[in-house]
C-alpha positions in Angstrom: 10.2 0.9 13.3 6.5 2.1 13.7 3.8 0.7 12.3 1.7 2.3 9.5 -1.9 4.3 10.7 -3.4 2.3 8.2 -2.4 -1.0 9.1 -3.3 -0.6 12.9 -6.5 1.3 11.9 -7.5 -2.3 10.6 -5.7 -4.8 13.1 -7.8 -6.5 15.9 -7.5 -9.2 18.3 -7.5 -12.7 16.9 -9.2 -13.6 19.8 -11.5 -11.3 21.0 -12.1 -9.2 17.7 -11.6 -5.7 18.7 -9.5 -3.1 17.6 -5.9 -2.9 19.4 -3.9 -0.3 20.4 -0.2 0.7 20.4 1.7 0.6 24.0 3.2 3.4 24.9 6.6 2.1 24.6 5.5 1.3 21.0 6.8 -2.6 21.4 3.2 -4.5 20.8 -0.2 -3.8 20.6 -2.7 -4.5 23.3 -6.7 -5.7 23.4 -8.2 -3.7 25.5 -11.0 -6.4 26.0 -8.5 -9.7 26.8 -5.3 -7.7 27.7 -3.0 -9.8 25.3 -0.4 -7.5 24.1 0.8 -9.0 20.9 4.8 -8.3 20.1 6.6 -6.0 17.3 9.3 -8.0 16.0 11.0 -5.6 13.3 8.1 -3.8 12.9 6.1 -6.3 11.8 2.9 -7.6 14.1 2.2 -11.1 15.8 -1.2 -11.6 16.2 -0.7 -15.3 17.6 -2.7 -15.6 20.8 0.1 -17.5 22.0 3.4 -15.2 21.6 0.7 -12.9 24.1 1.5 -11.7 27.0 -1.4 -11.3 29.5 -0.7 -8.0 31.4 -2.5 -7.6 34.7 -4.2 -3.5 34.1 
């Protein structure tokens, strides 16, 4: 299930307050500043810092 464009345009990282970007496989939303990836479950982004994973690059 894809995220609506309107929702993606307003979502920001709860830690950095920077706009997030959809990952290439569309399974998460990535913050370009802190590199946290927030999971998308059943089409709903889980914007909780403790549930995000940090990518190395």
